[in-house]
Backbone as a printed PyTorch tensor [residue, N CA C, xyz], in Angstrom:
tensor([[[ -37.2890,   46.6170,    7.3320],
         [ -38.8360,   46.2920,    6.9630],
         [ -38.4750,   44.3980,    6.2840]],

        [[ -38.9260,   44.1350,    5.8390],
         [ -38.9200,   42.4140,    5.6370],
         [ -39.3780,   42.5880,    3.8780]],

        [[ -38.6060,   41.2680,    3.5520],
         [ -39.1410,   41.3270,    1.9500],
         [ -39.7530,   40.4100,    1.5450]],

        [[ -40.4990,   40.5400,    0.7240],
         [ -41.6870,   39.6800,    0.6610],
         [ -41.1620,   38.1850,   -0.4180]],

        [[ -40.4710,   37.7460,   -0.3570],
         [ -39.9110,   36.4450,   -1.4160],
         [ -41.2430,   34.9850,   -1.6480]],

        [[ -42.5950,   35.2710,   -1.0210],
         [ -42.9120,   34.6670,   -0.7970],
         [ -43.9130,   34.2360,   -1.7340]],

        [[ -44.1830,   35.8120,   -2.0620],
         [ -45.1740,   36.1810,   -2.7260],
         [ -45.1020,   36.0620,   -4.4870]],

        [[ -43.9680,   36.4310,   -4.4380],
         [ -42.7770,   36.1020,   -6.1500],
         [ -43.6000,   35.3720,   -7.2960]],

        [[ -43.4610,   35.6180,   -8.6250],
         [ -44.2480,   34.9160,   -9.4360],
         [ -43.0320,   34.2850,  -10.2590]],

        [[ -43.4620,   33.5080,  -10.5280],
         [ -41.9880,   32.2510,  -11.7020],
         [ -43.4280,   32.9410,  -13.0260]],

        [[ -42.7120,   32.8460,  -13.6720],
         [ -43.1990,   33.0970,  -15.1550],
         [ -42.7990,   31.6560,  -15.3150]],

        [[ -42.4790,   30.7860,  -15.6750],
         [ -41.9380,   29.5980,  -16.3580],
         [ -43.0570,   28.6460,  -15.4080]],

        [[ -42.8290,   28.7750,  -14.0190],
         [ -43.8370,   27.7510,  -13.6160],
         [ -45.3270,   27.9120,  -13.9610]],

        [[ -45.5690,   28.8930,  -14.1400],
         [ -47.4750,   29.2740,  -14.5740],
         [ -47.0870,   29.1230,  -15.8950]],

        [[ -46.2800,   29.5760,  -16.7130],
         [ -46.7320,   28.8190,  -17.9640],
         [ -46.8210,   26.8110,  -18.1400]],

        [[ -46.1560,   26.6840,  -17.6130],
         [ -46.0880,   24.9600,  -17.1390],
         [ -47.2680,   24.8170,  -16.8380]],

        [[ -47.7060,   25.1650,  -15.3980],
         [ -49.2980,   24.8720,  -14.7180],
         [ -50.5680,   25.4480,  -16.2740]],

        [[ -50.2270,   26.4390,  -16.9990],
         [ -50.6910,   26.1710,  -17.7130],
         [ -51.0290,   25.9620,  -19.0350]],

        [[ -50.0470,   25.3680,  -19.7220],
         [ -49.7590,   24.1940,  -20.7030],
         [ -50.1080,   23.0610,  -19.6790]],

        [[ -50.1580,   22.5270,  -18.6650],
         [ -50.7460,   21.3020,  -18.0690],
         [ -51.7770,   21.2230,  -18.0280]],

        [[ -52.7630,   22.6600,  -17.7040],
         [ -53.8770,   23.2650,  -17.5220],
         [ -54.6650,   22.7380,  -19.1700]],

        [[ -53.7980,   22.6290,  -20.0840],
         [ -54.8390,   23.3210,  -21.3490],
         [ -54.7500,   21.6060,  -22.3460]],

        [[ -53.5520,   20.9370,  -21.7870],
         [ -53.4810,   19.2100,  -22.2880],
         [ -54.8090,   18.6850,  -20.9140]],

        [[ -54.6400,   18.8310,  -20.3310],
         [ -55.6900,   18.6190,  -19.2140],
         [ -57.6570,   18.8640,  -20.1630]],

        [[ -57.8980,   19.8980,  -19.9310],
         [ -58.8970,   20.0020,  -20.8120],
         [ -58.3660,   19.1480,  -22.3230]],

        [[ -57.6950,   19.0450,  -23.1190],
         [ -58.1470,   18.3030,  -24.5880],
         [ -58.4520,   17.0310,  -24.4910]],

        [[ -57.2000,   16.5950,  -23.2970],
         [ -57.7110,   14.6270,  -22.7460],
         [ -58.8900,   14.8300,  -22.7990]],

        [[ -59.0970,   15.5950,  -21.3870],
         [ -60.6250,   15.8370,  -21.0920],
         [ -62.0650,   16.1670,  -22.1670]],

        [[ -61.6960,   16.9510,  -23.1520],
         [ -62.7610,   16.8120,  -24.3730],
         [ -62.2750,   16.1920,  -25.5160]],

        [[ -61.2040,   14.9820,  -25.1710],
         [ -60.9080,   14.2170,  -26.4090],
         [ -61.7730,   13.0780,  -25.8200]],

        [[ -61.8280,   12.5350,  -24.6960],
         [ -62.0480,   11.4730,  -23.3430],
         [ -63.4140,   11.3540,  -23.6620]],

        [[ -63.7130,   12.6950,  -22.7510],
         [ -65.8050,   12.7150,  -22.3140],
         [ -66.3820,   13.7440,  -23.0790]],

        [[ -66.0780,   14.7430,  -23.8780],
         [ -67.0230,   15.8380,  -24.2310],
         [ -68.1980,   15.2850,  -25.0670]],

        [[ -67.5460,   13.8430,  -25.6840],
         [ -68.6960,   13.5740,  -26.9340],
         [ -69.2990,   12.5820,  -26.0490]],

        [[ -68.6990,   11.3460,  -25.6370],
         [ -70.2660,   10.7360,  -24.4870],
         [ -70.6750,   11.7870,  -23.3740]],

        [[ -70.2120,   12.7670,  -22.8530],
         [ -70.9080,   12.9900,  -21.6400],
         [ -72.4740,   14.1970,  -22.8550]],

        [[ -72.0350,   14.5010,  -23.8550],
         [ -72.8590,   15.1530,  -24.7690],
         [ -73.6760,   14.1770,  -24.9910]],

        [[ -73.2640,   12.6940,  -25.6440],
         [ -74.1260,   12.2760,  -26.2360],
         [ -74.9770,   11.2510,  -24.6890]],

        [[ -74.8310,   11.4640,  -23.4870],
         [ -75.6450,   11.1650,  -22.5240],
         [ -76.8940,   12.2930,  -22.8520]],

        [[ -76.1390,   13.6810,  -22.5830],
         [ -76.8200,   14.5570,  -22.5370],
         [ -77.9060,   14.4990,  -23.5450]],

        [[ -77.7420,   14.3420,  -24.5280],
         [ -78.1750,   14.0690,  -25.7600],
         [ -79.9510,   13.2940,  -25.7040]],

        [[ -79.0010,   12.1940,  -25.1130],
         [ -79.9600,   11.0260,  -24.6080],
         [ -81.4270,   11.2240,  -24.1070]],

        [[ -80.7700,   11.7850,  -23.1170],
         [ -81.0170,   12.4720,  -21.8070],
         [ -82.4750,   13.2130,  -21.8860]],

        [[ -81.8300,   14.0440,  -23.2220],
         [ -82.8380,   15.5030,  -23.7660],
         [ -83.7930,   14.5780,  -24.6460]],

        [[ -83.4440,   13.3220,  -25.8710],
         [ -84.5210,   13.2110,  -26.4520],
         [ -85.1180,   11.9250,  -25.1700]],

        [[ -85.0040,   11.3020,  -24.4620],
         [ -85.1930,   11.0120,  -23.2780],
         [ -86.3460,   11.7140,  -22.8980]],

        [[ -86.2980,   13.3210,  -22.1990],
         [ -87.2500,   13.8220,  -22.0900],
         [ -88.1780,   14.5450,  -22.6970]],

        [[ -87.1750,   14.9110,  -23.6790],
         [ -88.4960,   15.4340,  -24.4760],
         [ -89.2000,   13.6480,  -25.4350]],

        [[ -89.3450,   13.2010,  -25.4360],
         [ -89.9000,   11.6820,  -25.4590],
         [ -91.2560,   11.3090,  -24.6530]],

        [[ -90.6260,   11.9530,  -23.4050],
         [ -91.5290,   11.6750,  -21.9880],
         [ -92.7690,   13.1130,  -22.0980]],

        [[ -91.9710,   13.9800,  -22.4360],
         [ -93.2740,   15.1170,  -22.8490],
         [ -94.1120,   14.7600,  -23.9900]],

        [[ -93.5690,   13.9030,  -24.8530],
         [ -94.4660,   14.4880,  -26.0020],
         [ -95.4420,   13.2630,  -25.2200]],

        [[ -94.8710,   11.7340,  -24.9940],
         [ -96.2990,   10.8170,  -24.8280],
         [ -97.2200,   11.4410,  -23.1470]],

        [[ -96.5810,   11.8720,  -22.6260],
         [ -97.6280,   13.1190,  -21.5410],
         [ -98.4830,   14.0700,  -22.1350]],

        [[ -98.0060,   14.9480,  -23.6640],
         [ -99.1460,   15.5810,  -24.1180],
         [ -99.9730,   14.6590,  -25.1490]],

        [[ -99.0660,   13.1110,  -25.7490],
         [-100.5920,   12.7550,  -26.2910],
         [-101.9180,   11.9110,  -24.9160]],

        [[-100.9420,   11.8420,  -24.3360],
         [-101.6840,   11.0560,  -23.2360],
         [-102.8920,   11.9320,  -22.5350]],

        [[-102.4280,   13.2320,  -22.4010],
         [-103.1510,   14.6720,  -22.3480],
         [-104.4330,   14.6570,  -23.4070]],

        [[-103.5670,   14.7920,  -24.6890],
         [-104.4660,   14.3050,  -25.7970],
         [-105.2710,   13.4960,  -25.7230]],

        [[-105.2710,   12.2470,  -25.8250],
         [-106.4390,   11.9380,  -25.6510],
         [-107.7970,   11.3300,  -24.5860]],

        [[-106.6420,   11.6420,  -23.2690],
         [-107.8910,   11.8660,  -22.0870],
         [-108.5730,   12.8620,  -22.5500]],

        [[-108.2300,   14.8030,  -23.1390],
         [-109.6610,   15.4820,  -23.7850],
         [-110.6790,   14.9600,  -24.4700]],

        [[-109.3260,   13.7330,  -25.3010],
         [-110.9010,   13.2310,  -26.4360],
         [-111.4530,   12.4780,  -25.2780]],

        [[-111.0980,   11.3610,  -24.5190],
         [-111.7690,   10.7960,  -23.5490],
         [-112.6340,   11.4870,  -22.9620]],

        [[-112.6600,   12.4910,  -22.1600],
         [-113.8930,   13.1070,  -22.0270],
         [-114.4460,   13.8350,  -22.9270]],

        [[-114.2510,   14.2190,  -23.4430],
         [-115.0100,   15.2420,  -24.3020],
         [-116.2260,   13.7400,  -25.0760]],

        [[-115.4510,   12.9040,  -25.5900],
         [-116.5010,   11.2520,  -26.0200],
         [-116.7850,   10.3160,  -24.8510]],

        [[-116.8640,   10.9660,  -23.5350],
         [-117.8190,   10.6310,  -22.3360],
         [-118.7950,   11.6750,  -22.2270]],

        [[-118.1860,   12.7920,  -22.1600],
         [-119.6060,   13.7080,  -22.1110],
         [-120.5060,   13.5510,  -23.2110]],

        [[-120.3200,   13.2350,  -24.4560],
         [-121.0570,   13.4570,  -25.4260],
         [-121.9170,   11.7340,  -25.0120]],

        [[-121.4750,   11.0200,  -24.8650],
         [-122.2590,   10.1510,  -24.7930],
         [-123.4560,   10.3060,  -23.5920]],

        [[-122.5360,   10.5010,  -22.6650],
         [-123.7330,   10.7610,  -21.0930],
         [-124.2520,   12.3020,  -21.5590]],

        [[-124.6110,   12.7920,  -22.7650],
         [-125.2360,   13.1880,  -22.8790],
         [-126.3400,   12.8460,  -23.5750]],

        [[-125.6680,   12.0760,  -24.8180],
         [-126.7120,   11.1130,  -25.4400],
         [-127.4420,   10.2280,  -24.2670]],

        [[-126.8780,    9.8090,  -23.2980],
         [-127.8990,    8.5990,  -22.6680],
         [-128.4200,    9.4190,  -21.5130]],

        [[-128.2170,   10.5490,  -20.9120],
         [-129.6050,   11.8790,  -20.5680],
         [-130.7230,   12.2300,  -21.6030]],

        [[-130.6320,   12.4260,  -22.2580],
         [-131.4440,   12.2140,  -23.9320],
         [-132.3030,   11.1950,  -23.9000]],

        [[-131.3830,   10.1710,  -24.1720],
         [-131.6750,    8.5210,  -24.4170],
         [-133.2280,    8.2570,  -22.6450]],

        [[-132.6400,    8.6950,  -21.7980],
         [-133.0420,    8.3820,  -20.8250],
         [-134.7320,    9.2920,  -21.1070]],

        [[-134.2430,   10.2280,  -20.7560],
         [-135.4640,   11.4860,  -21.3560],
         [-136.5090,   11.1660,  -22.4650]],

        [[-135.4590,   10.9130,  -23.1870],
         [-136.8170,   10.7020,  -24.3620],
         [-137.7450,    9.2680,  -23.3520]],

        [[-137.0900,    8.1180,  -23.6050],
         [-137.8560,    7.3390,  -22.8900],
         [-138.7010,    6.7730,  -21.2330]],

        [[-137.7400,    7.9850,  -20.7710],
         [-139.2280,    8.7590,  -19.3310],
         [-140.4040,    9.7020,  -20.2250]],

        [[-140.0620,   10.2120,  -20.7870],
         [-141.3840,   10.6880,  -21.9680],
         [-142.4290,    9.6450,  -22.2040]],

        [[-141.6320,    9.0730,  -23.2660],
         [-142.4490,    7.7930,  -24.0150],
         [-143.1810,    6.6190,  -23.0740]],

        [[-142.9550,    6.8730,  -21.9080],
         [-143.6080,    5.7120,  -20.5820],
         [-144.3100,    6.3600,  -19.9710]],

        [[-144.5000,    8.1070,  -20.2740],
         [-145.3060,    8.7220,  -19.0930],
         [-146.6930,    9.1370,  -20.3300]],

        [[-146.3380,    9.2270,  -22.4650],
         [-147.3600,    9.4670,  -22.6450],
         [-147.6370,    7.5550,  -22.1440]],

        [[-147.6120,    6.7360,  -22.7340],
         [-147.9060,    5.6000,  -22.6920],
         [-149.2620,    5.2140,  -22.0000]],

        [[-148.5210,    5.5540,  -20.3580],
         [-149.3190,    5.4910,  -18.8030],
         [-150.3990,    6.5070,  -19.0650]],

        [[-149.9910,    7.4610,  -19.8450],
         [-151.4440,    8.5470,  -19.7780],
         [-152.2770,    7.6320,  -20.8120]],

        [[-152.0950,    7.2090,  -22.1870],
         [-153.0410,    6.5800,  -23.0270],
         [-152.9800,    5.4250,  -21.8430]],

        [[-152.8870,    4.9220,  -21.1980],
         [-152.8470,    3.1720,  -21.1410],
         [-154.1690,    3.6370,  -20.0790]],

        [[-153.5370,    4.3750,  -19.2000],
         [-154.8940,    6.0510,  -18.4210],
         [-156.2970,    5.7380,  -18.9610]],

        [[-155.9100,    6.8480,  -19.7110],
         [-157.3270,    7.2590,  -20.7740],
         [-157.9630,    6.0940,  -21.0720]],

        [[-157.9440,    4.8460,  -21.7640],
         [-158.1120,    3.6140,  -22.2240],
         [-158.8340,    2.4590,  -21.1870]],

        [[-158.4990,    2.8840,  -19.8860],
         [-158.7930,    1.7920,  -18.8610],
         [-159.9820,    2.8200,  -18.4650]],

        [[-159.8540,    4.5440,  -18.5760],
         [-160.8870,    4.8850,  -17.8800],
         [-161.6780,    5.0750,  -18.9550]],

        [[-162.0650,    5.6080,  -20.5140],
         [-163.1640,    5.0710,  -21.4120],
         [-162.8640,    3.6460,  -21.4310]],

        [[-163.0070,    2.5520,  -21.1090],
         [-163.6890,    1.0480,  -21.1520],
         [-164.3270,    0.7140,  -19.6330]],

        [[-163.9010,    1.5870,  -18.5530],
         [-164.5710,    1.7110,  -17.6430],
         [-166.3860,    3.0160,  -17.4120]],

        [[-166.0630,    3.9140,  -18.6370],
         [-167.1220,    4.7400,  -18.7410],
         [-167.6200,    3.2130,  -19.8060]],

        [[-167.3080,    3.0280,  -20.7320],
         [-168.1880,    1.5040,  -21.7440],
         [-168.9410,    0.7530,  -20.0830]],

        [[-168.0350,    0.1750,  -20.1560],
         [-168.5080,   -0.5460,  -19.1960],
         [-169.4010,    0.1160,  -18.7340]],

        [[-169.7150,    0.6860,  -17.9250],
         [-170.6030,    1.6860,  -16.5270],
         [-172.0060,    2.1840,  -17.8770]],

        [[-171.7190,    2.2630,  -18.7750],
         [-172.9290,    2.7690,  -19.6690],
         [-173.5610,    1.5010,  -19.6700]],

        [[-173.0360,    0.5090,  -19.8370],
         [-173.1630,   -0.6670,  -20.0160],
         [-174.2290,   -1.7070,  -19.1890]],

        [[-174.1070,   -0.9070,  -18.0730],
         [-174.6130,   -1.5930,  -16.7950],
         [-175.2460,   -0.8190,  -16.6690]],

        [[-175.4520,    0.7040,  -17.0440],
         [-176.2320,    1.5990,  -16.5220],
         [-177.7580,    0.9580,  -16.9920]],

        [[-177.2770,    0.6740,  -18.8620],
         [-178.3930,    0.4870,  -20.1670],
         [-179.1610,   -0.6960,  -19.7050]],

        [[-178.1970,   -1.7430,  -19.2510],
         [-178.5460,   -3.0740,  -18.5650],
         [-179.4770,   -2.9870,  -17.6510]],

        [[-179.6570,   -2.0660,  -16.5070],
         [-180.1940,   -1.6420,  -15.1940],
         [-181.6450,   -1.5270,  -15.6250]],

        [[-181.5820,   -0.1650,  -16.1110],
         [-182.4270,    0.5950,  -17.3870],
         [-183.9040,   -0.4760,  -17.3540]],

        [[-183.1450,   -0.8960,  -18.7420],
         [-184.0970,   -1.6720,  -19.5280],
         [-184.3010,   -3.2480,  -18.1720]],

        [[-184.0340,   -3.9120,  -17.1050],
         [-184.7200,   -4.3900,  -16.5480],
         [-185.4370,   -3.7590,  -15.8860]],

        [[-185.0920,   -2.4370,  -14.8340],
         [-186.3620,   -1.9640,  -14.2480],
         [-187.3090,   -1.4340,  -15.5290]],

        [[-187.2670,   -1.0980,  -16.4550],
         [-188.2340,   -0.9460,  -17.4450],
         [-189.0900,   -2.5890,  -17.0310]],

        [[-188.4050,   -3.5250,  -17.2800],
         [-189.0020,   -4.8790,  -17.2670],
         [-189.5740,   -5.2580,  -16.3010]],

        [[-188.9990,   -4.4870,  -15.2760],
         [-189.8150,   -5.7110,  -13.8620],
         [-191.0170,   -4.5290,  -14.0430]],

        [[-190.4870,   -3.0530,  -14.1800],
         [-191.7450,   -2.5210,  -14.0210],
         [-193.4580,   -2.6960,  -15.3800]],

        [[-192.7840,   -2.7880,  -15.9570],
         [-193.8650,   -3.9660,  -16.8050],
         [-194.8620,   -4.9560,  -16.4040]],

        [[-193.7490,   -6.0330,  -15.9420],
         [-194.2250,   -6.4530,  -15.2620],
         [-195.0620,   -6.5000,  -13.9890]],

        [[-194.4390,   -5.8420,  -13.0540],
         [-195.2860,   -5.3400,  -12.2710],
         [-196.8260,   -4.8500,  -12.9490]],

        [[-196.8420,   -3.4730,  -13.5780],
         [-197.9480,   -3.0520,  -14.5910],
         [-198.9300,   -4.5150,  -15.3310]],

        [[-198.5230,   -5.5050,  -15.7310],
         [-199.1380,   -6.6240,  -15.2820],
         [-199.5830,   -7.1390,  -15.0100]],

        [[-199.0380,   -7.2570,  -14.4690],
         [-199.3350,   -7.6670,  -12.5990],
         [-200.1250,   -7.4830,  -12.2540]],

        [[-199.8170,   -6.3430,  -11.5450],
         [-201.5660,   -5.2590,  -10.8820],
         [-202.1290,   -5.0950,  -11.5930]],

        [[-202.3410,   -4.8890,  -12.9000],
         [-203.9160,   -5.6550,  -13.6520],
         [-204.5790,   -6.9630,  -13.7480]],

        [[-203.4960,   -7.6120,  -14.0080],
         [-204.1370,   -9.8880,  -13.4870],
         [-204.5740,   -9.0460,  -12.2050]],

        [[-204.0710,   -8.4190,  -11.3020],
         [-204.9680,   -8.8030,  -10.0570],
         [-205.9680,   -7.6350,   -9.2950]],

        [[-205.8730,   -6.8500,  -10.6090],
         [-207.1340,   -6.4310,  -10.3350],
         [-207.9950,   -6.5130,  -11.0140]],

        [[-207.6750,   -7.1320,  -12.5710],
         [-209.3150,   -8.2490,  -12.6290],
         [-209.5380,   -8.8180,  -12.5340]],

        [[-208.9080,   -9.7000,  -11.8330],
         [-209.2930,  -10.7770,  -10.9710],
         [-210.4270,  -10.3280,   -9.7370]],

        [[-209.7160,   -9.3520,   -9.1550],
         [-210.8960,   -9.2270,   -7.6750],
         [-211.6350,   -8.3820,   -8.4550]],

        [[-211.6160,   -7.4570,   -9.8520],
         [-212.6490,   -7.1440,   -9.9440],
         [-214.0810,   -8.0060,  -10.5180]],

        [[-213.2460,   -8.6930,  -11.1790],
         [-213.6240,   -9.6950,  -12.0940],
         [-214.8060,  -10.5980,  -10.6320]],

        [[-214.0710,  -10.7050,   -9.7380],
         [-214.2280,  -11.0370,   -8.7130],
         [-215.6830,  -10.3680,   -8.1330]],

        [[-214.9890,   -9.6150,   -7.8740],
         [-216.4240,   -8.4760,   -6.9620],
         [-217.9510,   -8.0690,   -7.9150]],

        [[-217.4560,   -7.8560,   -9.2280],
         [-218.3120,   -7.4430,  -10.0120],
         [-218.9540,   -9.0360,  -10.4150]],

        [[-218.3920,  -10.1310,  -10.3250],
         [-219.7700,  -11.1850,  -10.4830],
         [-220.4820,  -11.0610,   -9.5070]],

        [[-220.0090,  -11.2720,   -8.0170],
         [-221.1980,  -11.4860,   -7.1860],
         [-222.0450,   -9.9080,   -7.1050]],

        [[-221.4750,   -8.7840,   -7.7420],
         [-222.2140,   -7.8220,   -7.4750],
         [-222.7430,   -8.1710,   -8.6650]],

        [[-222.6360,   -8.2260,   -9.7880],
         [-223.4780,   -8.3650,  -11.0910],
         [-224.4790,   -9.5790,  -10.9040]],

        [[-224.5450,  -10.7390,  -10.3110],
         [-224.7840,  -12.0660,  -10.7390],
         [-226.2020,  -11.4490,  -10.2920]],

        [[-226.1190,  -10.4390,   -9.7190],
         [-227.8580,  -10.1240,   -9.0240],
         [-228.7900,   -9.4450,  -10.4940]],

        [[-227.7210,   -8.7720,  -10.3150],
         [-228.2590,   -7.3570,  -11.3760],
         [-228.1050,   -7.6920,  -12.6670]],

        [[-227.0390,   -8.1560,  -13.2890],
         [-226.5270,   -7.7050,  -14.9020],
         [-226.4270,   -9.1310,  -15.0070]],

        [[-226.0550,   -9.2340,  -16.4810],
         [-226.6210,  -10.8360,  -17.4660],
         [-224.4290,  -10.7600,  -17.7310]],

        [[-224.6540,  -12.0300,  -18.4770],
         [-222.6210,  -12.4690,  -18.5070],
         [-222.6010,  -11.7890,  -19.0900]],

        [[-222.8260,  -11.3570,  -20.4020],
         [-222.9340,  -10.7170,  -21.7320],
         [-221.8780,   -9.4630,  -21.2910]],

        [[-223.0790,   -8.9850,  -20.3680],
         [-222.9040,   -7.1780,  -20.4370],
         [-221.8170,   -7.5390,  -19.7150]],

        [[-221.4540,   -7.9770,  -18.3210],
         [-220.5360,   -8.2540,  -17.4970],
         [-218.6980,   -8.6370,  -17.9240]],

        [[-218.8860,   -9.1670,  -18.9500],
         [-217.7620,   -9.1000,  -19.9100],
         [-217.3920,   -7.8700,  -20.7260]],

        [[-218.5980,   -7.4660,  -21.2470],
         [-218.4980,   -6.0700,  -22.1860],
         [-217.1600,   -4.9630,  -21.0680]],

        [[-218.5600,   -4.9260,  -19.5000],
         [-217.8910,   -4.3600,  -18.7530],
         [-216.1680,   -4.5490,  -17.9960]],

        [[-216.2740,   -5.6650,  -17.8920],
         [-214.5580,   -5.9570,  -17.6560],
         [-213.5570,   -5.9670,  -18.5890]],

        [[-214.2570,   -5.4270,  -20.3050],
         [-212.9300,   -5.2860,  -21.1680],
         [-212.8170,   -3.7910,  -21.2900]],

        [[-213.7840,   -3.0480,  -21.3730],
         [-213.8640,   -1.0950,  -21.2140],
         [-213.6800,   -1.3850,  -19.5110]],

        [[-213.5870,   -1.7570,  -18.6700],
         [-212.6460,   -1.0770,  -17.7470],
         [-211.0830,   -0.9990,  -17.7400]],

        [[-210.7080,   -2.7310,  -17.9310],
         [-209.7650,   -2.7720,  -18.5360],
         [-208.1240,   -2.2460,  -19.6060]],

        [[-208.8760,   -1.4330,  -20.5270],
         [-208.9480,   -0.8310,  -21.5490],
         [-208.5940,    0.2230,  -21.4160]],

        [[-209.3030,    1.2960,  -19.9470],
         [-209.1710,    2.2880,  -19.2100],
         [-208.0480,    1.9030,  -18.7470]],

        [[-207.6100,    0.8940,  -17.7720],
         [-206.6980,    0.7520,  -17.2850],
         [-205.1330,    1.2110,  -17.6570]],

        [[-205.6300,    0.3500,  -18.9860],
         [-204.5540,    0.0480,  -20.6650],
         [-204.3610,    1.4620,  -20.6620]],

        [[-204.8210,    2.2370,  -20.9040],
         [-204.8900,    3.8340,  -21.1390],
         [-204.4940,    4.7960,  -20.2020]],

        [[-204.6000,    4.8650,  -19.2980],
         [-204.2760,    5.9150,  -17.5920],
         [-203.2400,    5.2620,  -17.8640]],

        [[-202.1690,    4.0540,  -17.8770],
         [-200.9850,    3.8730,  -17.3470],
         [-200.2300,    4.1280,  -18.5490]],

        [[-200.2090,    4.1700,  -19.4240],
         [-199.4160,    5.1880,  -20.3510],
         [-199.4690,    6.3620,  -20.5770]]])
């Protein structure tokens, strides 16, 4: 069988390797640990600042959103108020126009009634005059033969007064 000289452990060589490793570790720690920690701390501070800025921006966005929603609600309320006010004004205006139209119609009706009454009176007067004229002509011709002039006038006056009483 063969001997295994290849796998042998050399204690001095292992100790020297460990010493070299320790020296390299101390050198790396001395020169690189603090700068690397400093870079990591700066990086961590930068990230913390970015997170804080992001949180601040999010808070501002929420505040702006709440303010915007409040303004929108106010605008909706104002629009509703303006619409109601315009509706009320339009209704009032419509009522006023209808009222004015009724008043004008009433005035027109009253004027027409007055004019119609005047026309009726004129027509009655005209008819009375014509009746008087016709009756006086007829009665003159009839009475010229039989009645005197004074009797004739009395008859006409009584006839006219009877006609006036009958129309009322």
